[in-house]
C-alpha positions in Angstrom: -0.2 -0.1 0.0 1.4 3.6 -0.5 2.6 5.7 1.9 0.8 8.7 3.4 3.7 11.7 2.7 3.2 14.9 4.7 1.9 16.0 1.4 -1.0 13.9 1.3 -2.1 15.8 4.4 -2.5 19.1 2.2 1.1 20.2 3.9 3.2 22.5 1.0 6.6 22.6 2.2 8.5 25.8 1.1 8.1 27.6 -2.3 10.2 25.3 -4.8 9.0 22.4 -6.6 9.7 18.9 -6.1 11.6 15.4 -8.0 8.7 13.2 -9.7 9.6 11.4 -6.7 10.2 13.8 -4.4 12.9 11.8 -2.9 16.8 11.7 -2.7 16.7 8.8 -6.1 15.2 11.9 -8.1 19.4 12.7 -8.2 19.7 10.2 -11.4 22.4 7.2 -10.2 21.3 7.5 -6.6 19.8 4.3 -4.8 18.4 3.4 -1.4 17.6 -0.1 0.2 16.3 -0.6 3.6 16.8 -4.0 5.6 14.6 -4.3 8.5 14.7 -6.3 11.4 11.9 -6.1 14.1 10.7 -8.7 16.3 9.8 -7.7 20.2 12.6 -6.5 21.9 14.2 -6.5 17.9 13.8 -2.8 16.6 16.8 -1.6 14.3 18.1 -2.6 10.8 20.1 -0.7 8.1 20.2 1.7 5.1 21.9 2.0 2.3 22.7 4.8 -0.2 24.4 4.3 -3.6 25.7 7.5 -4.7 26.1 6.0 -8.6 25.7 2.8 -10.7 29.3 2.6 -11.2 32.6 1.9 -9.2 32.2 4.7 -6.5 36.5 3.8 -4.9 37.4 4.6 -8.9 35.2 7.0 -9.5 34.9 9.1 -6.7 32.2 12.1 -6.2 32.6 15.5 -5.4 31.7 15.3 -1.4 31.7 17.0 2.0 30.1 16.5 5.8 29.3 19.8 8.1 28.6 18.5 11.7 26.4 20.7 13.2 26.6 19.1 16.6 28.9 16.4 17.4 27.5 14.0 19.9 28.0 11.1 17.1 29.8 8.0 16.1 29.8 8.6 12.5 33.1 7.1 10.1 34.6 8.6 7.2 34.4 12.4 7.4 38.1 13.5 8.4 38.6 11.9 4.7 35.9 13.2 2.5 36.9 17.1 4.1 40.5 16.8 3.8 40.2 15.2 0.0 36.5 16.4 -0.9 35.6 13.1 -2.1 33.4 10.4 -1.1 34.4 6.7 -2.8 32.1 4.4 -0.6 28.4 3.3 -0.2 27.2 5.0 2.9 25.5 2.8 5.2 23.3 3.6 8.4 22.6 1.6 10.9 21.9 1.8 15.5 25.4 3.1 17.1 26.5 -0.2 18.7 26.3 -2.0 14.9 28.9 0.6 13.4 31.7 -1.3 13.4 29.9 -4.7 11.6 29.0 -1.9 9.4 32.1 -0.9 8.7 33.5 -4.4 8.1 30.5 -5.0 5.6 31.2 -1.9 3.6 34.8 -2.5 3.6 34.0 -5.6 2.5 32.0 -5.3 -0.1 34.5 -2.5 -1.8 37.5 -5.1 -1.6 35.1 -7.5 -3.7 34.6 -4.7 -6.1 38.0 -3.7 -6.5 41.1 -6.3 -5.9 43.4 -3.4 -6.0 42.9 -2.0 -2.5 45.8 -2.9 -0.5 47.8 -4.3 -3.6 49.0 -2.0 -5.7 46.7 1.1 -4.4 45.9 2.1 -0.9 42.6 2.0 1.2 39.1 2.5 1.2 37.2 5.0 3.0 34.4 3.9 4.8 31.4 5.7 4.9 29.1 4.7 8.2 26.7 6.9 10.2 25.0 6.0 13.3 22.0 6.9 15.8 20.6 5.3 19.1 18.2 3.0 18.6 18.3 2.0 22.5 14.8 2.7 23.7 13.0 1.0 21.4 16.0 -1.5 20.2 17.8 -3.7 22.8 21.3 -2.6 21.5 23.5 -4.6 23.8 22.6 -7.4 21.2 24.0 -6.2 18.3 21.4 -7.9 16.1 23.5 -6.4 13.2 25.2 -8.9 11.1 27.4 -8.5 8.1 24.6 -10.3 5.9 21.8 -7.9 6.3 24.4 -4.8 5.3 25.5 -6.2 2.2 21.8 -7.6 1.5 21.1 -3.8 1.4 24.1 -3.1 -0.6 22.8 -5.1 -3.4 19.3 -4.7 -3.6 19.2 -0.6 -4.0 16.6 0.4 -6.0 14.8 3.8 -6.5 11.7 2.8 -4.6 12.9 4.2 -1.1 10.6 3.2 1.6 10.0 5.5 4.4 9.1 5.6 8.4 9.8 2.4 11.1 12.4 0.3 8.3 15.6 -0.5 8.1 17.9 1.6 10.2 15.1 4.4 11.2 13.1 1.1 12.9 13.8 1.4 16.2 14.2 5.6 15.5 12.2 8.5 17.9 11.3 12.0 16.6 9.9 15.0 19.1 9.2 11.8 21.6 7.2 10.2 18.7 8.2 7.5 16.4 10.1 8.3 14.0 13.1 6.9 11.3 13.5 7.2 7.7 12.3 9.9 6.1 13.6 12.3 2.0 12.9 14.8 0.1 13.9 17.0 -2.8 13.6 20.1 -4.8 14.3 21.4 -8.4 16.5 24.2 -8.9 16.2 26.4 -12.0 18.9 28.3 -13.8 19.4 30.0 -17.6 22.4 27.2 -16.7 19.2 24.8 -16.7 17.7 22.9 -13.8 19.3 20.4 -11.8 17.3 18.6 -8.3 18.6 19.0 -4.5 18.0 14.9 -3.1 17.8 14.8 1.2 17.2 11.4 3.0 17.0 11.7 6.7 17.7 9.0 9.9 15.7 11.3 12.2 16.2 10.5 15.8 15.8 13.7 18.0 13.6 16.9 19.0 11.1 17.2 21.9 7.2 16.7 21.5 6.1 20.6 22.6 8.8 22.0 20.2 7.3 20.2 16.1 5.9 22.5 14.2 4.4 22.0 10.5 4.4 23.7 8.4 5.2 26.9 11.1 1.8 25.1 12.6 2.7 24.0 17.0 1.8 20.8 16.0 3.3 19.5 19.2 1.9 21.4 21.9 -1.6 20.9 20.6 -0.6 17.5 20.7 0.7 17.1 23.7 -2.2 19.3 25.8 -4.1 15.9 23.9 -2.5 13.7 24.9 -2.0 14.4 29.0 -0.8 11.2 30.3 2.4 11.3 27.8 6.0 12.2 29.0 8.3 14.0 26.8 11.8 13.0 26.4 14.5 15.5 27.3 16.2 15.3 23.6 19.2 12.5 23.4 18.8 11.9 20.0 20.5 12.9 16.8 19.4 12.8 12.9 21.8 12.3 10.2 21.2 14.3 7.1 22.6 13.1 3.9 22.4 14.8 0.7 22.7 14.3 -3.0 22.5 16.4 -5.8 23.8 16.6 -9.2 24.6 20.5 -9.4 27.9 21.5 -10.3 29.5 22.5 -7.2 33.3 22.8 -5.6 33.9 21.1 -2.5 33.9 24.4 -0.9 30.5 25.4 -2.0 28.7 22.0 -1.2 29.6 22.5 2.8 28.2 25.8 2.5 25.6 24.4 1.0 25.0 21.5 3.7 25.3 23.9 6.3 22.1 25.1 5.2 19.7 21.8 6.4 20.3 23.8 10.0 16.8 25.8 8.4 14.9 23.0 7.8 15.9 21.6 11.1 15.0 24.7 12.9 12.1 24.8 11.4 10.1 21.6 12.5 11.4 22.7 15.6 14.6 21.7 16.4 16.8 23.9 18.8 19.9 21.5 18.7 20.0 20.0 22.4 23.4 19.5 24.0 22.7 15.4 23.9 21.6 15.1 20.5 23.6 14.5 17.0 23.6 16.0 13.8 25.7 15.1 11.0 25.0 15.8 7.0 26.7 14.1 4.4 26.5 15.7 0.7 28.0 14.6 -2.5 27.6 16.2 -5.7 26.6 13.2 -9.3 28.1 16.4 -11.5 31.6 16.1 -11.5 33.6 12.3 -11.1 36.8 12.1 -9.7 39.1 9.4 -11.3 40.8 7.4 -8.9 43.9 6.9 -11.3 46.4 9.5 -12.2 45.7 10.6 -16.0 48.2 12.6 -16.5 46.1 15.8 -17.3 43.8 18.5 -15.3 40.7 17.4 -14.0 37.9 20.0 -15.2 35.4 20.2 -12.3 32.1 22.4 -13.1 30.7 25.3 -10.7 27.5 27.0 -10.1 28.7 31.0 -9.9 28.2 32.1 -6.8 25.1 33.7 -7.1 23.2 30.8 -8.1 24.0 29.5 -4.5 20.9 31.0 -2.3 18.8 28.5 -4.9 20.5 26.1 -3.5 20.6 27.4 0.1 15.7 27.1 0.0 16.2 24.0 -1.7 18.3 22.0 1.2 16.6 24.0 3.4 12.7 22.9 1.9 14.0 19.3 1.3 15.7 18.8 5.1 12.6 20.3 6.7 9.7 18.0 4.2 11.8 14.5 4.5 12.0 15.0 8.6 8.8 15.5 8.5 7.7 12.4 6.3 10.0 10.6 8.8 7.8 11.7 11.1 3.8 11.2 9.4 5.1 7.6 7.5 6.2 6.3 11.1 4.1 3.7 12.2 3.7 2.5 16.3 6.4 0.4 17.7 6.2 -2.1 20.5 9.8 -2.7 21.7 12.2 -3.9 23.9 11.0 -4.2 27.9 7.3 -3.0 26.3 8.5 0.0 25.4 7.1 1.6 23.2 6.4 4.8 20.9 3.0 6.3 19.1 2.8 6.7 15.8 2.5 10.7 14.6 -0.8 9.7 12.5 -2.8 7.6 14.5 -2.8 10.4 17.0 -3.8 12.9 14.0 -6.6 10.9 13.5 -7.7 10.2 17.3 -7.1 13.7 18.6 -8.9 14.9 15.5 -5.8 17.5 14.8 -5.2 19.3 11.2 -2.0 19.8 10.0 -2.7 23.1 7.9 
C-alpha cells in the first residue's frame, strides 16, 4: 500500500517544486535499500545509499560533511573533508553496530576492487548511526554483515519511509521517527538540477514540533495528558545528494543550511543530540587513477547558490516530516513503545493545515 506522506495531509513545504518522486533518488544514479529487523526486543536495521551505479572507488564524487552538533559516532568524515571526495556507499545503522557495518562495507569494496591494499591504497568506508536503545536492545547487536550486504546489493529508486531499515527503532519529537526523504528542483539559466535529502530522524521534544509553522507539538502535548515528554538525547543523520555542479567548498556551504530545515520543524539542536550532514554531487566524477591531465570541475556561480540554500532547507524540513508521518507504532525492548504521529492526528482530530 502506498505510504501517506506529509503532502497527502495538505501540507506544502516551501516554494520550490519537488522532483518526480520527492525523494533523494530523483538525483539520477542514486539508489537506496533498507533491511528491517523488527521482532519484540529487536527493532533495528540497515539503510544503504549508493551515490551512483558505477564503481565509486574508481569514480569518486565531490563530497563534503558538516557537523552541526558532534554527539555522534559517524565514520569516514575526516577523509571526506580532507580530500573533498566520497569513494564508498553510505551505510546507516544503530550506534553499536557501526563496527559490523564498516567491516561489511570494507568487504563489499574489496570484492569490487582487488587492487585495494595491493597496488593502491585502502578505502574510506562511510557509516553513520543514531541510538535506538529505547525500542531496540542495542547491546544485543543484532546487525550482522549479511544484513549490510543484502542492503548494498538490492538498492533501488523506490524509497520506503518511516519505521524501516536504520529507522526501525528511532524516535522523533518523542514520537516514532525513522527514515524520511524529499527533493527540490533548482532552475537556472544553465539548467535544472535536483537537490535530494534522506534523513534518519531520532531527535526532538514533542512540545517543540512544528509543521509548516503550526505548533502541532503543543496541541498534541495538551491532548495526550498522560504523555511523557522525553529530554532530547537523540540525533539526526542527513544525507544529501545533488546533481548541481559545485566545488567541495560550495557543497559544504550548502550542507550547513540543512539547519534551517531542522529548525523549522522545531529542533533547537540540544547538547545530547548529534546532527551530522554528509553530501555529494554527481555532476563530476573524479578518477582514482592519475591521468596525467588536469581535472575539470564545473561549478555554479556564487550568485546562484541561494537557490541551493533554499532547496536544501526545504527538502530537509519535508524529509523530517515525512519520517514522522510515515512511521508506525512500535512496541519494542521491555515493552517500551512510541506512538505513531499519524495515529495521534486521527485519534485527536488534529489538522496539520
